[in-house]
PLY file of the C-alpha trace (Angstrom):
ply
format ascii 1.0
element vertex 278
property float x
property float y
property float z
element edge 277
property int vertex1
property int vertex2
end_header
3.30 5.22 18.54
6.60 5.27 20.40
6.55 1.57 21.19
5.17 -1.31 19.15
5.73 -4.18 21.58
2.56 -6.09 22.46
0.54 -4.02 19.96
-1.49 -5.45 17.05
-0.85 -4.75 13.36
-3.11 -5.53 10.39
-1.42 -5.67 6.98
-3.34 -6.01 3.72
-1.46 -7.44 0.78
0.47 -9.23 3.49
1.21 -12.53 1.75
4.20 -11.24 -0.21
6.35 -8.25 -1.11
6.35 -5.12 1.03
3.38 -6.38 3.05
5.09 -9.57 4.17
8.31 -7.70 4.93
6.37 -5.21 7.06
4.73 -8.09 8.91
8.13 -9.58 9.74
9.48 -6.17 10.77
6.52 -5.59 13.09
6.92 -9.07 14.50
10.55 -8.38 15.34
9.32 -5.35 17.28
7.13 -7.61 19.40
3.83 -6.98 17.65
1.10 -9.49 16.96
0.22 -9.48 13.27
-2.90 -10.12 11.22
-2.11 -10.82 7.57
-4.77 -10.19 4.93
-4.54 -11.11 1.27
-6.62 -12.39 -1.63
-4.10 -15.16 -2.37
-5.16 -17.76 0.18
-2.42 -20.33 -0.43
0.41 -17.80 -0.16
-1.37 -16.22 2.79
-1.22 -19.45 4.79
2.43 -19.90 3.86
3.16 -16.37 5.07
1.35 -16.98 8.36
3.33 -20.18 8.93
6.54 -18.32 8.11
5.78 -15.67 10.73
4.84 -18.22 13.35
8.07 -20.12 12.68
9.89 -16.89 13.45
8.13 -16.68 16.81
5.53 -14.10 15.81
1.92 -14.40 16.96
0.08 -14.23 13.64
-3.35 -14.75 12.14
-4.36 -14.88 8.48
-7.59 -13.62 6.92
-8.57 -14.03 3.29
-9.66 -10.59 2.15
-10.64 -8.67 -0.99
-9.92 -5.05 -0.13
-12.13 -3.80 -2.96
-15.13 -5.21 -1.06
-16.11 -3.13 2.02
-17.80 -6.12 3.66
-14.56 -8.08 3.36
-12.63 -5.31 5.13
-15.23 -5.12 7.88
-14.89 -8.88 8.37
-11.10 -8.43 8.54
-11.50 -5.89 11.33
-13.84 -8.17 13.23
-11.52 -11.18 12.82
-8.53 -9.15 14.01
-10.39 -7.97 17.12
-11.61 -11.49 17.80
-8.07 -12.85 17.51
-6.13 -10.23 19.48
-8.62 -7.96 21.24
-8.02 -4.78 19.22
-5.90 -3.20 16.45
-3.28 -0.49 16.87
-1.63 -0.29 13.44
-3.35 -0.61 10.06
-1.32 -0.92 6.87
-3.47 -0.44 3.78
-0.86 -2.02 1.53
-2.63 -4.17 -1.09
-2.01 -2.95 -4.63
-2.14 -3.88 -8.31
-0.99 -2.28 -11.54
-2.03 -2.01 -15.19
-0.21 -0.34 -18.05
-0.42 0.94 -21.59
-1.49 4.20 -23.25
-4.29 5.66 -21.15
-6.73 5.73 -24.08
-6.16 2.04 -24.82
-6.62 0.64 -21.31
-10.02 -1.09 -20.99
-12.35 0.50 -18.46
-12.51 -2.80 -16.57
-8.79 -2.44 -15.81
-9.22 1.14 -14.60
-12.00 0.01 -12.24
-9.98 -2.94 -10.98
-6.88 -0.86 -10.19
-8.89 1.84 -8.42
-10.95 -0.79 -6.61
-7.82 -2.24 -5.00
-5.41 0.70 -4.79
-7.79 3.51 -3.85
-11.06 2.02 -2.63
-9.13 -0.57 -0.64
-7.61 2.30 1.33
-10.98 4.03 1.70
-12.53 0.82 3.02
-9.69 0.37 5.49
-10.07 3.92 6.78
-13.83 3.60 7.08
-13.68 0.30 8.96
-10.67 0.79 11.25
-10.31 4.50 12.07
-13.38 4.59 14.38
-11.84 1.71 16.36
-8.48 3.48 16.68
-10.12 6.77 17.69
-12.33 5.06 20.27
-9.34 3.46 22.02
-7.36 6.71 21.83
-4.31 5.20 20.14
-3.24 4.00 16.73
-1.56 4.63 13.42
-2.43 4.11 9.76
0.10 3.52 6.98
-1.23 3.82 3.44
0.99 2.41 0.70
1.05 4.80 -2.24
4.12 5.03 -4.48
6.61 7.47 -5.90
4.07 7.31 -8.74
1.74 9.10 -6.33
4.08 12.09 -6.33
5.50 11.95 -9.87
3.64 11.16 -13.08
4.48 7.86 -14.78
3.50 7.54 -18.46
1.90 4.30 -19.67
0.78 3.55 -16.10
-2.24 5.85 -15.98
-4.52 3.83 -13.69
-1.71 3.05 -11.25
-0.40 6.63 -11.22
-3.84 8.17 -10.79
-4.80 5.77 -8.01
-1.57 6.39 -6.12
-1.90 10.17 -6.46
-5.37 9.72 -4.96
-3.94 7.71 -2.04
-1.37 10.43 -1.30
-4.01 13.18 -1.35
-6.43 11.12 0.75
-3.75 10.36 3.34
-2.73 14.02 3.53
-6.36 14.98 4.19
-6.70 12.14 6.70
-3.61 13.28 8.59
-5.02 16.79 9.00
-8.40 15.41 10.06
-6.82 13.13 12.66
-4.80 16.04 14.02
-7.97 18.13 14.33
-9.61 15.16 16.09
-7.01 15.34 18.84
-3.93 13.66 17.40
-4.22 10.32 19.21
-4.14 8.50 15.87
-1.38 9.16 13.36
-1.00 8.56 9.63
1.85 7.93 7.21
1.99 7.53 3.44
4.59 5.21 1.93
5.94 6.30 -1.45
8.70 3.95 -2.65
10.08 3.80 -6.16
11.02 0.41 -7.63
10.88 -2.41 -5.07
11.41 -6.13 -5.64
7.79 -7.29 -5.38
5.31 -9.11 -7.61
3.52 -5.92 -8.73
4.45 -6.68 -12.35
2.49 -9.93 -12.01
-0.70 -8.27 -10.79
-2.87 -10.07 -13.32
-2.49 -13.29 -11.36
-5.23 -11.92 -9.10
-7.32 -10.08 -11.70
-11.04 -10.94 -11.81
-12.49 -12.66 -14.87
-13.99 -9.48 -16.33
-10.59 -7.78 -16.31
-8.90 -10.72 -18.04
-11.76 -10.90 -20.56
-11.27 -7.21 -21.43
-7.75 -7.97 -22.66
-4.58 -5.89 -22.58
-3.91 -2.67 -24.49
-2.27 -3.54 -27.80
0.75 -1.40 -26.92
1.28 -2.81 -23.41
3.83 -5.55 -24.13
7.15 -3.72 -24.19
6.16 -1.46 -21.30
5.31 -4.45 -19.13
8.72 -5.96 -19.80
10.43 -2.69 -18.91
8.52 -2.40 -15.62
9.29 -6.04 -14.76
13.00 -5.36 -15.30
12.98 -2.23 -13.15
11.09 -4.02 -10.37
13.55 -6.93 -10.46
16.41 -4.50 -9.90
14.64 -2.50 -7.22
15.11 -2.03 -3.49
14.63 -5.02 -1.22
11.23 -4.93 0.52
12.89 -5.53 3.90
14.62 -2.16 3.58
11.31 -0.46 2.83
9.72 -2.19 5.83
12.46 -0.89 8.13
11.67 2.66 6.97
8.00 2.08 7.78
8.79 0.93 11.32
10.84 4.04 11.99
8.14 6.29 10.48
5.47 4.81 12.75
7.56 5.04 15.93
8.69 8.57 15.03
5.22 9.70 13.87
6.63 10.70 10.48
4.09 11.29 7.71
6.01 10.90 4.43
7.99 7.69 3.99
10.30 8.14 0.98
12.80 5.26 0.86
14.43 6.48 -2.39
16.26 9.81 -2.09
16.01 10.54 -5.82
12.24 10.87 -5.48
12.72 13.94 -3.28
14.61 15.72 -6.07
11.91 14.77 -8.55
9.23 16.21 -6.26
11.20 19.45 -5.88
11.57 19.85 -9.64
7.89 19.06 -10.17
6.83 21.70 -7.65
9.02 24.27 -9.38
7.51 23.42 -12.79
4.01 23.77 -11.37
4.98 27.15 -9.93
6.14 28.23 -13.38
2.95 26.79 -14.94
5.01 24.56 -17.22
3.67 21.35 -18.77
4.61 18.01 -17.19
7.70 16.10 -18.27
8.96 12.58 -17.61
9.93 12.98 -13.94
9.97 9.44 -12.66
13.59 8.21 -12.14
14.46 4.90 -13.81
0 1
1 2
2 3
3 4
4 5
5 6
6 7
7 8
8 9
9 10
10 11
11 12
12 13
13 14
14 15
15 16
16 17
17 18
18 19
19 20
20 21
21 22
22 23
23 24
24 25
25 26
26 27
27 28
28 29
29 30
30 31
31 32
32 33
33 34
34 35
35 36
36 37
37 38
38 39
39 40
40 41
41 42
42 43
43 44
44 45
45 46
46 47
47 48
48 49
49 50
50 51
51 52
52 53
53 54
54 55
55 56
56 57
57 58
58 59
59 60
60 61
61 62
62 63
63 64
64 65
65 66
66 67
67 68
68 69
69 70
70 71
71 72
72 73
73 74
74 75
75 76
76 77
77 78
78 79
79 80
80 81
81 82
82 83
83 84
84 85
85 86
86 87
87 88
88 89
89 90
90 91
91 92
92 93
93 94
94 95
95 96
96 97
97 98
98 99
99 100
100 101
101 102
102 103
103 104
104 105
105 106
106 107
107 108
108 109
109 110
110 111
111 112
112 113
113 114
114 115
115 116
116 117
117 118
118 119
119 120
120 121
121 122
122 123
123 124
124 125
125 126
126 127
127 128
128 129
129 130
130 131
131 132
132 133
133 134
134 135
135 136
136 137
137 138
138 139
139 140
140 141
141 142
142 143
143 144
144 145
145 146
146 147
147 148
148 149
149 150
150 151
151 152
152 153
153 154
154 155
155 156
156 157
157 158
158 159
159 160
160 161
161 162
162 163
163 164
164 165
165 166
166 167
167 168
168 169
169 170
170 171
171 172
172 173
173 174
174 175
175 176
176 177
177 178
178 179
179 180
180 181
181 182
182 183
183 184
184 185
185 186
186 187
187 188
188 189
189 190
190 191
191 192
192 193
193 194
194 195
195 196
196 197
197 198
198 199
199 200
200 201
201 202
202 203
203 204
204 205
205 206
206 207
207 208
208 209
209 210
210 211
211 212
212 213
213 214
214 215
215 216
216 217
217 218
218 219
219 220
220 221
221 222
222 223
223 224
224 225
225 226
226 227
227 228
228 229
229 230
230 231
231 232
232 233
233 234
234 235
235 236
236 237
237 238
238 239
239 240
240 241
241 242
242 243
243 244
244 245
245 246
246 247
247 248
248 249
249 250
250 251
251 252
252 253
253 254
254 255
255 256
256 257
257 258
258 259
259 260
260 261
261 262
262 263
263 264
264 265
265 266
266 267
267 268
268 269
269 270
270 271
271 272
272 273
273 274
274 275
275 276
276 277
């Protein structure tokens, strides 16, 4: 989409972090914005923040792991602003520890949000975008969707799945005529609340407990996140990717070198190594 002015954006995980920064960036481009998040109190604060900045905004409480919740989000967005032009499947959570120690409830939770949340968004919104002959989808993956991250098995696997799904989606949309575009966002460390994902974990996930070896890894991730890129900078890259119809959004240049080295190792049939830059 060459111009965003007067268009409508829907952003999941929009109450904080990259999602909220994207909402502000879209608002500055003249878009109307629908924020969706599971954290209702922060969601209302985010909506008020956008409106104070002069952005037309609506807020919808949404659990992206529930397809009915995503369908309701679509319907609320259309009711508020008439249609949707840009969908950002951005909501995400993380869980860490040795892969064999992570309770199955945590695996299901992470995939429910990170992967199935994207699937639900595609299923609910893409027919609308195709029918109107215009639109774009941005799926938030991670550098962990391109490079393996040890002790973050559920997160890494879910983000690899999002990258592969978005690549397939992009080809499918091109074969469908190219009126709707797709981008996949793969940042490295960004200053968000991803290290505090458990604040939104369902009761069964909390009851399952943490892996016994998770403590030190969680502290390391929290430290790396705290020193990461500002989400506003990531959001600016997303805006340019949408207006330029660029598929891969890689805000951190060092990820590109990691991807190159990984591809070469695969070509040589070598085993994986620790590739993710710290």
